C-alpha positions, 0 to 999 in steps of 0.5 A: 384528452382523458384522465387515463391518458394524463395518468399515462403521460405522468407515469412516463415522465416519472419513469424518465425522471427515475432513469435520468436520476439513476444515470446521474448517480452512476456518473457521480459514483464513477467520478467519486471512484476515480477521485478515491482511487487518485487519493489512495495512490497519493496516500501510498506515495506519501506513506512511501515518502514518509518512510524514506524520510524516516530512514534517511534521518542522519542518525538512522542512516548512520546506524543502518550503515554501521549495523550492515558493516558489522561494526560495533553499534550502540544499543540505540543504533541497533534499535534504529536500524531494526526499527527502520526495517520494522517500518519497511516490513509494516509498510509492505504488509499494508501494501500487500493487504491493500492489494488483497482487498483490491485497492492496489493492483499487483503492478502497484507493489514494487516487488523488485524493489522489495527483493533489493531491500531484502537482499541488502542491495538497496541504497540504504542497508536496512536489515530487512532480512534479519527482521523478517526471520525474527518477526515473520511469524507475527505477520499476516499468513497471506503476506508471509506466503506472498513474501516467501514466493515473490521476495525471499525465494525469488532470485 
C-alpha cells in the first residue's frame, strides 16, 4: 500500500468522523429542544398557577367579589381588585408575546378562557374589562390588536 492510499483512507475516516459528529450533535440539539419546550410548558403552568393563587388569596377574593357587585369598597379593596386584573392582563400579554416569538402555539393560548374573564363570567370576577379600557394604550400594539379581534369583539 502506498502513501496516497493511506492518505485517502485517512481522509475517508476523517470525513466519516465528521459526519458521525454532526449526526450526534443533531441528536443532542433535538433532545435539548424537546427539554426546553417541556420546561417552557412547565413555566407557563407555574405562572398560571401563581396567578390563580394570588387571585384566590382571601382578601383579594373578597375584594374582587365586592368590587364586581358594586358594593362599597375600601381603597385597599379597590386596589386589590384592580391589581388582580393587572396581573391577569400582564400574564396574557406575556403569553401573547411568547406566541408571537413562536415559543407558544396559538392552541396553547386559552383565548376562550380570556373571553370569560374579560366578560366577567369567570369564577372570580376580576375587573379585566375595566382595566383593559383604562390601560390598553400602554400595552403592546400587537397584543391590543389580538385582544380586540379574539377577545373583546368576539362573542
